[in-house]
C-alpha positions as CSV (number, residue, x, y, z in Angstrom):
1,M,0.4,5.6,-26.1
2,K,1.7,2.2,-25.0
3,A,-0.3,0.5,-22.3
4,V,-0.4,-2.9,-20.6
5,V,-3.9,-4.3,-20.8
6,V,-5.7,-7.2,-19.1
7,P,-8.1,-8.6,-21.8
8,R,-9.2,-11.6,-19.7
9,F,-8.8,-12.9,-16.2
10,G,-5.9,-15.3,-15.5
11,G,-2.2,-15.6,-14.8
12,P,0.5,-13.1,-15.6
13,E,0.6,-14.4,-19.2
14,V,-2.7,-12.6,-20.0
15,L,-1.0,-9.2,-19.8
16,E,-0.7,-7.6,-23.2
17,T,1.1,-4.4,-24.4
18,R,-1.1,-2.5,-26.8
19,D,-1.3,0.9,-28.5
20,M,-4.1,2.9,-26.9
21,P,-5.6,6.4,-27.4
22,I,-4.6,9.1,-25.0
23,Q,-7.7,10.5,-23.2
24,E,-8.3,14.1,-22.6
25,P,-8.8,15.2,-18.9
26,G,-12.4,15.9,-17.9
27,S,-13.6,18.1,-15.2
28,G,-11.4,17.8,-12.0
29,Q,-8.9,15.5,-13.8
30,I,-5.2,15.7,-14.6
31,L,-3.4,14.1,-17.5
32,I,-0.1,12.7,-16.3
33,Q,2.8,11.5,-18.4
34,V,4.0,8.5,-16.4
35,A,7.6,8.1,-15.5
36,Y,7.2,5.1,-13.1
37,A,4.2,2.9,-12.0
38,G,4.1,0.9,-8.8
39,V,3.2,-2.8,-8.8
40,N,0.9,-4.0,-6.0
41,N,-1.0,-7.1,-4.9
42,T,-4.2,-5.3,-5.8
43,D,-3.1,-5.3,-9.4
44,L,-2.6,-9.0,-9.2
45,W,-6.0,-9.6,-7.6
46,S,-7.7,-7.5,-10.3
47,R,-5.9,-9.5,-13.0
48,Q,-7.1,-12.7,-11.4
49,G,-10.7,-11.5,-11.3
50,R,-11.0,-11.3,-7.6
51,H,-12.2,-7.7,-7.8
52,R,-14.2,-8.3,-11.0
53,P,-13.2,-5.1,-12.9
54,V,-14.8,-4.5,-16.3
55,L,-12.7,-6.1,-19.1
56,P,-10.5,-5.1,-20.8
57,F,-8.7,-2.8,-18.3
58,I,-5.3,-1.2,-17.6
59,P,-4.1,-2.1,-14.1
60,G,-1.9,0.2,-12.0
61,Y,-3.0,2.0,-8.8
62,E,-0.1,4.5,-8.4
63,V,2.3,6.5,-10.6
64,A,4.8,9.3,-10.5
65,G,5.4,11.6,-13.5
66,T,4.7,15.0,-15.0
67,I,1.5,16.9,-15.6
68,R,0.7,17.3,-19.3
69,A,-2.8,18.8,-19.2
70,L,-5.4,20.1,-16.7
71,G,-9.1,19.5,-16.9
72,E,-11.8,22.1,-16.2
73,G,-11.9,23.4,-12.7
74,V,-8.4,22.1,-11.7
75,E,-6.5,24.7,-9.6
76,G,-3.2,24.7,-7.7
77,F,-1.4,22.6,-10.4
78,R,0.6,23.5,-13.5
79,V,1.6,21.8,-16.7
80,G,5.2,20.5,-16.3
81,Q,4.9,19.9,-12.5
82,D,6.3,16.6,-11.1
83,I,3.6,14.8,-9.1
84,S,2.7,11.5,-7.5
85,A,-0.9,10.2,-7.9
86,L,-3.2,7.5,-6.6
87,T,-4.8,6.5,-9.9
88,V,-6.9,3.4,-8.7
89,G,-6.4,1.9,-12.2
90,G,-4.8,2.8,-15.5
91,G,-1.2,3.3,-14.2
92,Y,0.5,0.8,-16.5
93,A,0.6,3.2,-19.4
94,E,2.6,6.1,-20.8
95,F,-0.3,8.5,-19.9
96,V,-3.0,8.2,-17.3
97,L,-5.8,10.3,-15.9
98,A,-6.0,11.0,-12.2
99,Q,-8.4,13.0,-10.0
100,A,-6.9,16.3,-8.9
101,A,-7.8,15.4,-5.3
102,L,-5.7,12.3,-5.5
103,T,-2.7,14.0,-7.2
104,F,0.1,15.2,-4.9
105,P,2.7,17.8,-6.0
106,L,6.3,17.0,-5.1
107,D,7.8,20.5,-5.3
108,T,6.2,21.8,-2.1
109,F,8.8,20.1,0.1
110,A,12.2,21.5,1.1
111,S,13.9,18.2,0.4
112,K,13.5,16.7,-3.1
113,I,11.5,13.5,-3.4
114,D,12.6,11.6,-6.5
115,L,10.1,10.1,-8.9
116,Q,10.9,6.5,-8.1
117,Q,10.2,7.0,-4.4
118,A,7.1,9.0,-5.3
119,A,5.8,6.2,-7.5
120,V,5.7,3.7,-4.7
121,F,4.4,6.1,-2.1
122,P,0.6,6.4,-2.7
123,T,-0.6,2.9,-1.9
124,V,1.8,1.6,0.7
125,A,2.4,4.9,2.6
126,L,-1.2,6.1,2.6
127,T,-2.3,2.6,3.6
128,A,0.2,2.3,6.5
129,Y,-0.3,5.9,7.7
130,G,-4.1,5.8,7.5
131,M,-4.3,2.5,9.3
132,L,-2.2,3.7,12.2
133,T,-3.5,7.2,12.6
134,Q,-7.2,6.9,11.4
135,A,-8.3,3.3,11.8
136,A,-6.2,2.2,14.9
137,R,-6.0,5.7,16.3
138,M,-2.5,4.9,17.5
139,R,-1.1,6.7,20.6
140,K,2.5,7.4,21.5
141,G,4.0,4.6,23.5
142,E,1.7,1.8,22.1
143,S,2.9,-1.6,20.8
144,V,2.3,-2.6,17.1
145,L,2.4,-5.9,15.3
146,I,2.6,-5.8,11.5
147,H,2.2,-8.9,9.3
148,S,4.2,-9.3,6.1
149,A,6.8,-7.0,7.4
150,S,9.1,-7.3,4.3
151,G,6.3,-6.3,1.9
152,G,5.4,-2.8,0.7
153,V,3.0,-1.9,3.4
154,G,5.0,-3.6,6.0
155,M,8.1,-1.7,4.9
156,A,6.2,1.7,5.3
157,A,4.2,0.7,8.4
158,G,7.3,-0.2,10.6
159,Q,8.9,3.1,9.9
160,I,5.8,5.2,10.3
161,A,4.9,3.4,13.6
162,R,8.4,4.3,14.8
163,A,8.1,7.9,13.7
164,L,4.7,8.2,15.4
165,G,6.2,7.1,18.7
166,A,5.4,3.4,19.0
167,Q,7.2,1.9,22.0
168,L,7.4,-1.6,20.5
169,V,7.2,-2.5,16.8
170,L,7.0,-6.2,15.9
171,G,6.7,-7.9,12.5
172,T,6.2,-11.3,11.0
173,V,7.5,-12.7,7.7
174,G,6.5,-15.8,5.7
175,N,10.0,-16.3,4.4
176,E,12.7,-16.2,7.0
177,K,15.2,-15.1,4.4
178,H,13.5,-11.7,4.4
179,A,13.8,-11.2,8.2
180,A,17.1,-9.5,8.2
181,S,16.1,-6.9,5.6
182,A,12.8,-6.3,7.3
183,R,14.5,-5.3,10.6
184,S,15.9,-2.2,8.8
185,F,12.3,-0.9,8.4
186,G,12.0,0.2,12.1
187,Y,11.2,-3.2,13.7
188,D,12.4,-4.2,17.1
189,Q,11.8,-7.9,16.4
190,I,10.8,-10.0,13.5
191,F,9.2,-13.5,13.8
192,P,8.2,-16.2,11.4
193,V,4.4,-16.0,10.9
194,N,4.0,-19.6,11.8
195,G,3.7,-19.7,15.6
196,F,4.0,-16.0,16.0
197,E,1.5,-15.9,18.9
198,Q,3.9,-17.3,21.5
199,A,6.6,-15.0,20.3
200,V,4.4,-11.9,20.6
201,M,3.3,-12.8,24.1
202,E,6.9,-13.3,25.2
203,A,7.9,-10.0,23.6
204,T,5.1,-8.2,25.5
205,D,5.6,-10.0,28.8
206,G,2.3,-11.6,28.4
207,K,0.3,-8.4,28.1
208,G,-0.6,-8.8,24.4
209,I,-0.2,-6.3,21.6
210,G,-2.0,-3.0,21.2
211,I,-2.4,-2.9,17.4
212,V,-2.2,-5.5,14.7
213,L,-2.2,-4.7,11.0
214,D,-3.2,-7.7,8.9
215,A,-3.7,-8.4,5.1
216,R,-2.9,-12.1,5.2
217,G,-6.4,-13.3,6.1
218,E,-7.1,-16.6,7.8
219,P,-5.7,-18.3,9.8
220,T,-3.4,-15.3,10.7
221,R,-6.4,-13.0,11.3
222,S,-8.0,-15.2,14.1
223,Q,-4.6,-15.8,15.6
224,S,-3.9,-12.0,15.6
225,L,-7.2,-11.4,17.5
226,S,-6.1,-13.8,20.2
227,V,-2.9,-11.8,21.0
228,L,-4.6,-8.4,21.3
229,A,-4.3,-6.7,24.6
230,P,-7.4,-5.3,26.3
231,L,-8.7,-2.4,24.2
232,G,-6.4,-3.6,21.3
233,R,-7.3,-3.1,17.7
234,L,-7.0,-5.5,14.8
235,V,-6.9,-3.5,11.5
236,V,-7.9,-5.6,8.4
237,F,-6.8,-4.4,5.0
238,G,-6.6,-7.4,2.7
239,D,-7.1,-11.1,2.3
240,A,-4.0,-12.5,0.6
241,S,-4.6,-16.1,1.7
242,G,-8.0,-16.3,0.1
243,N,-9.0,-18.8,2.8
244,P,-12.6,-18.9,4.0
245,E,-13.4,-16.2,6.6
246,K,-14.2,-17.1,10.2
247,P,-17.2,-15.2,11.8
248,I,-16.3,-12.8,14.5
249,S,-18.9,-12.5,17.3
250,P,-19.6,-8.9,18.4
251,N,-20.5,-10.3,21.8
252,E,-17.0,-11.8,22.1
253,L,-15.4,-8.5,21.1
254,W,-17.5,-6.8,23.8
255,R,-16.5,-9.3,26.5
256,S,-12.8,-9.2,25.6
257,N,-12.6,-5.5,25.1
258,K,-11.2,-5.9,21.6
259,A,-12.0,-4.2,18.2
260,V,-11.7,-5.1,14.6
261,V,-11.5,-2.2,12.1
262,G,-11.4,-2.3,8.3
263,Y,-9.4,-0.1,6.0
264,S,-9.6,0.2,2.3
265,I,-7.7,2.9,0.4
266,T,-9.7,2.2,-2.7
267,T,-13.0,3.0,-0.9
268,L,-11.6,6.1,0.7
269,S,-10.5,7.4,-2.7
270,Q,-14.1,7.3,-3.7
271,T,-15.8,8.5,-0.5
272,T,-13.3,10.8,1.2
273,P,-10.5,11.8,-1.2
274,H,-9.8,14.9,0.8
275,L,-8.8,12.8,3.8
276,L,-6.3,10.9,1.6
277,A,-4.9,14.2,0.3
278,T,-4.3,15.4,3.9
279,M,-2.6,12.2,4.8
280,A,-0.5,12.3,1.6
281,G,1.0,15.7,2.7
282,Q,1.8,14.3,6.1
283,T,3.5,11.1,4.8
284,L,5.4,13.0,2.0
285,Q,6.7,15.3,4.8
286,L,8.1,12.2,6.6
287,M,9.8,11.2,3.4
288,A,11.2,14.6,2.9
289,E,12.6,14.6,6.4
290,G,14.2,11.1,5.9
291,A,11.9,9.4,8.5
292,L,10.4,7.2,5.8
293,K,12.3,5.6,3.0
294,L,10.7,3.1,0.7
295,T,12.9,0.2,-0.6
296,I,12.6,-0.5,-4.3
297,S,13.7,-4.1,-4.9
298,E,13.8,-3.8,-8.7
299,T,12.7,-1.6,-11.6
300,L,11.5,-3.4,-14.8
301,P,10.4,-1.8,-18.1
302,L,6.7,-1.4,-18.7
303,E,6.7,-4.3,-21.2
304,Q,7.8,-6.7,-18.5
305,A,4.8,-6.2,-16.3
306,A,4.0,-9.9,-16.5
307,E,7.4,-10.7,-15.0
308,A,6.8,-8.2,-12.2
309,H,3.6,-10.0,-11.4
310,R,5.3,-13.4,-11.4
311,R,7.9,-12.1,-8.9
312,I,5.3,-10.8,-6.6
313,E,3.4,-14.1,-6.7
314,A,6.7,-15.9,-6.0
315,R,7.4,-13.6,-3.0
316,S,11.0,-13.3,-4.2
317,H,11.3,-9.6,-3.5
318,I,11.6,-7.3,-0.5
319,G,9.9,-3.9,-0.6
320,K,8.4,-2.7,-3.9
321,L,8.6,-3.4,-7.6
322,L,8.5,-0.6,-10.1
323,L,7.7,-0.4,-13.8
324,Q,9.7,2.2,-15.7
325,V,7.6,3.9,-18.3
326,R,9.4,7.0,-19.4
């Protein structure tokens, strides 16, 4: 099979297309013939060496395609079935192995979910839905602030927050050219990330925001903590800036009635895959009902994975980038 490989850490230029052997599925695994693979910041961080994966490796956290073989003990699936899967690596290839618990059938919904939408669903939709429902425990009528509103998770989170009954959905963007497009993702207002604190307090009549979703890191993280309302929750799910962390005092959280919660879909895939499977069914239902639509900015052939990485690093896109494999 053709696969894109990272032989050494570095920039997009290190990505190589190679011929690789197709592996047989082991116990509890499914062999998928990949139609599309999503491209994510996590793929870039792995390529750069921030996550220190073992070299060489095939990046790619999410795919959509067709089942070609089932491993021992796998039930409830069939060869030829269209699926979406959270692969947590290996997705930039013509074939990939996935755990059955993290493979989600598409033919159980009344409305068809096409393979392109299915390929960009696992990381962004499960991250957004899980942060709002599990980490932040969002209640109907709350207010939500989502940083990087024009990115993949921001695109999903704005719509999901609206579908779950948020009263006010605010977002920030680093590039003001993306603000108009981001508003279509369910947001009431979009602000530049620089100086967002004053805008948030004005939008909430000085009360502060109930929930903040942040993957930008410092200084946005500390600034977000400052605009939380009493009993507000800051959910941390990334560190895009790479800036040094600032310590957070538990005593200060206690005195201010605020909370900081972490959310990692990668860790959940290892510790509680059944929880992700449940959330997958719920978010796919939102997609089937039309309450969640994921914008795909561009689809590139597998061999242009390096170009896809360059475009993400340049922040020149809105929504998600896809690799077409089949």
